C-alpha positions, 0 to 999 in steps of 0.5 A, spaced: 272 869 496 273 863 490 272 863 483 274 857 478 275 858 471 275 850 467 275 848 460 276 841 456 281 839 451 282 833 447 290 830 446 290 834 440 288 841 443 289 840 451 284 843 457 292 844 460 293 849 455 290 854 460 296 853 464 300 858 459 294 863 458 294 864 465 301 865 466 301 860 471 303 852 472 298 847 473 302 844 477 304 848 482 301 852 488 301 859 488 300 866 493 301 873 491 300 878 496 296 884 495 295 890 500 288 887 502 290 881 502 293 874 499 291 872 493 291 864 492 291 860 485 291 852 484 289 848 479 284 842 483 283 838 476 289 838 471 289 834 465 289 834 457 281 832 458 278 838 463 283 842 467 280 848 473 284 853 476 282 857 482 283 863 484 283 864 492 282 871 496 284 871 503 282 878 506 286 881 511 280 885 514 285 889 519 289 891 513 284 893 509 282 898 515 289 901 515 288 902 507 282 906 509 287 911 513 281 910 518 274 910 515 269 907 520 271 911 526 265 917 529 257 916 527 254 909 529 257 906 534 257 900 531 261 902 525 267 900 525 265 893 529 262 893 521 270 894 518 271 887 521 265 883 521 263 883 513 261 879 507 269 880 505 272 874 506 266 870 502 262 874 498 265 876 491 266 883 490 271 889 487 276 886 491 275 880 487 276 883 481 282 887 482 285 880 484 284 877 478 286 883 475 293 884 479 294 876 479 291 874 471 294 881 467 297 877 462 291 873 460 287 880 461 290 882 455 292 877 451 298 876 451 302 868 452 310 869 450 310 861 450 303 860 446 302 866 442 297 862 438 292 861 443 290 867 446 286 869 440 282 861 440 276 861 443 275 856 448 270 852 451 269 856 459 266 855 465 266 860 471 263 859 477 263 864 482 259 860 489 257 867 492 256 873 489 252 879 491 248 881 486 243 887 487 237 886 482 237 879 483 238 873 478 234 877 471 239 883 472 245 878 472 242 875 466 241 882 462 249 883 464 252 876 462 247 873 456 248 878 449 256 877 451 254 870 449 254 866 456 249 862 458 247 863 465 246 859 471 244 863 476 241 860 483 239 865 489 242 863 495 237 862 502 238 866 508 237 860 512 236 853 508 232 851 514 227 857 514 226 857 507 219 862 508 224 868 511 226 867 502 233 870 499 238 873 501 242 878 496 247 872 494 247 868 488 251 862 486 254 864 478 255 859 473 257 862 467 258 857 460 261 859 454 264 856 447 264 862 442 269 867 447 277 867 448 279 868 456 282 874 455 274 876 454 272 872 459 277 876 464 275 883 462 268 881 463 268 879 470 272 884 472 267 890 469 261 885 471 263 883 478 263 890 481 257 892 478 253 887 480 256 888 487 254 895 486 260 898 491 267 898 491 272 898 496 276 904 494 276 911 492 273 912 485 278 917 481 278 918 474 283 913 472 277 909 473 274 911 466 280 908 463 281 902 467 273 901 465 274 903 457 280 899 456 276 893 459 270 894 455 274 895 448 269 891 443 264 889 448 262 895 452 259 900 447 254 895 444 251 892 450 244 894 452 245 894 459 251 899 457 249 906 461 247 902 468 253 897 467 258 904 467 254 908 472 255 902 477 261 901 475 263 909 476 259 908 483 254 913 480 260 918 480 255 923 475 261 927 472 265 921 471 259 917 468 258 922 463 264 923 461 265 914 459 258 916 456 260 921 451 266 916 450 264 911 449 258 914 444 264 916 440 267 909 439 260 908 437 259 912 433 267 911 430 265 904 428 259 906 425 261 911 421 268 909 419 270 915 422 277 917 426 274 918 433 278 926 432 273 928 426 267 928 431 270 930 438 267 937 437 261 935 435 259 931 440 262 935 446 258 941 443 252 938 443 253 934 450 254 940 454 247 943 452 244 937 455 240 939 462 242 934 467 234 931 468 233 932 476 233 925 479 227 922 483 230 922 489 232 929 489 225 931 488 223 926 493 228 929 498 225 936 497 218 933 497 219 931 504 223 938 506 218 942 504 213 937 508 217 938 514 218 945 514 210 946 513 209 942 519 215 946 524 218 940 524 225 941 528 227 934 531 227 929 526 227 921 526 229 919 519 228 911 520 231 907 515 236 913 513 240 907 508 246 911 506 245 918 509 243 923 503 236 925 507 240 926 514 245 931 509 240 934 507 236 936 514 244 938 517 245 943 511 238 946 514 239 950 521 232 949 522 232 942 523 236 942 531 237 934 532 236 929 526 237 921 528 238 916 522 236 909 525 237 903 519 237 895 521 244 896 516 251 896 520 254 898 513 249 902 510 251 907 517 258 906 515 256 909 508 252 914 512 258 917 516 262 917 511 258 922 507 257 926 513 263 926 516 262 925 523 269 924 525 270 931 522 264 935 525 265 941 529 262 940 535 255 944 535 253 941 528 255 934 531 251 934 536 245 935 532 246 928 529 245 921 531 246 916 527 244 908 530 242 901 529 236 899 529 229 895 527 224 898 525 219 892 528 220 893 535 219 899 539 224 903 541 224 908 547 230 912 543 224 914 537 220 917 542 217 924 543 220 927 536 217 932 531 217 928 526 219 922 523 220 919 515 220 912 513 222 914 505 222 907 500 222 903 506 215 901 507 217 895 500 223 892 504 218 889 509 214 882 507 207 885 508 205 880 515 212 885 518 207 891 516 203 891 522 209 891 526 212 896 524 206 901 525 205 900 531 212 901 533 212 907 529 205 910 529 203 906 537 209 907 541 214 913 538 208 917 536 211 923 532 207 927 530 209 928 523 209 922 519 212 922 511 211 915 508 214 915 501 214 908 496 214 908 489 207 907 485 207 901 482 202 903 476 208 909 474 213 903 473 210 902 465 213 909 463 220 906 465 223 904 460 229 900 463 225 896 466 221 889 463 214 889 464 211 885 471 218 887 475 219 891 481 224 897 481 228 894 486 231 887 487 229 887 494 223 890 493 217 886 497 211 889 494 209 895 490 202 898 491 197 902 486 195 909 489 189 905 491 192 900 495 197 906 499 191 909 501 187 903 503 193 902 507 195 909 510 187 911 512 187 904 516 193 905 519 191 913 520 184 910 524 186 906 527 193 911 530 189 916 532 192 920 525 189 924 520 193 923 512 193 927 505 197 924 499 202 928 495 204 927 488 212 926 488 216 927 481 211 929 474 203 927 476 202 923 469 194 924 468 194 917 466 198 913 471 199 918 476 206 920 480 213 915 481 212 916 487 207 917 492 207 920 498 203 920 505 203 926 510 200 923 517 198 928 522 197 926 530 190 929 533 187 930 526 180 927 524 180 931 518 183 927 511 185 931 505 188 930 499 194 934 495 191 935 487 
């Protein structure tokens, strides 16, 4: 895991001032022990005209698992292995953000006792991160960094350079350039936005993370156009903490706008916030629609194909009418998170007998999927390249042949109703396509006819009279020739 910070200078203001700001001598290579590995600071170049400091983080996978107190036990067969075989040693993440704050803590606070005039002086800066997970792609990277004064170069990393047809991975090579920022500002930006782009943290997010976020975001986060996205992702989408952070950020914004003391407006904002009703997330509406359809068809043994982090599996477990639940996903990491969410290692014997998680690809037939009452493909098909859809269709409808199949996917026509979604963009960086209602229905009818299913269509979420619902669901029923459409 690697990051470099470079600056340029002159004889009057040498670039090696970077060593004073970072409190790390350019002539030395230093190592710092952390609870999850060793952080090294070294200078590949150090001259009056140009100086580069590098932070190299060696992750100790064994120490990290032990620190997690045995997470990964139980659940998917490969879950424990995933703790040791993953991208942690190579891709920048919350681990690197924590190392930045630990190794360069004084620089992040803007403290330099030896040269007190340096911290407040903007300087030319270049930050390079060779491999950074970017859930949202290069466009999101630009939306996060450009409002802060950075010139952004975000190059997608191909899955395999020898097979360009495979497309890009979720990683980018990031280069940031700025001339108007101080080093302290740059470090605080990185501390917050690296884990935001990864959209994951390696440790439990507790209430003190709100204070850390507000400290690091002082001066730039309250007015950032992506403030809500940054806050939500930084706090691992924990609603109570996210709402607390939003309220505190709004207090800061109002105080700056009105030139008022924060205490003068605290009660009014708090009272208003208490009266707000939290809207039901689309993901919750989608799970409710799926559960309703499964219950209506008397399904007891259910497959969640592409189960992700186990949210639907968790809802199914709460209903005793579902006697056997199987979650399948190609991602070992997702299955590991699902196992933790479900607490499989602490689950009672009777409850544990109802659920299984295992790794598998929906592009191949799998005997383990045969004989179930129902299968759910919730927000799955849009993650496949269209040429691979026939393989999934045969594996599910032709080989496994559950009695009922539920398929949900975004309705691209509804995207104009999302204010935060730029025109022409899909909802998620990994979506290979998003269909109109007519495109989805044409595909579903063709699949139903080919494999001997009937199909009906159900809107999920508010059904807009002009553009339809945000999510569209097809309900396939084996052996029924009749096709119906629900209003």
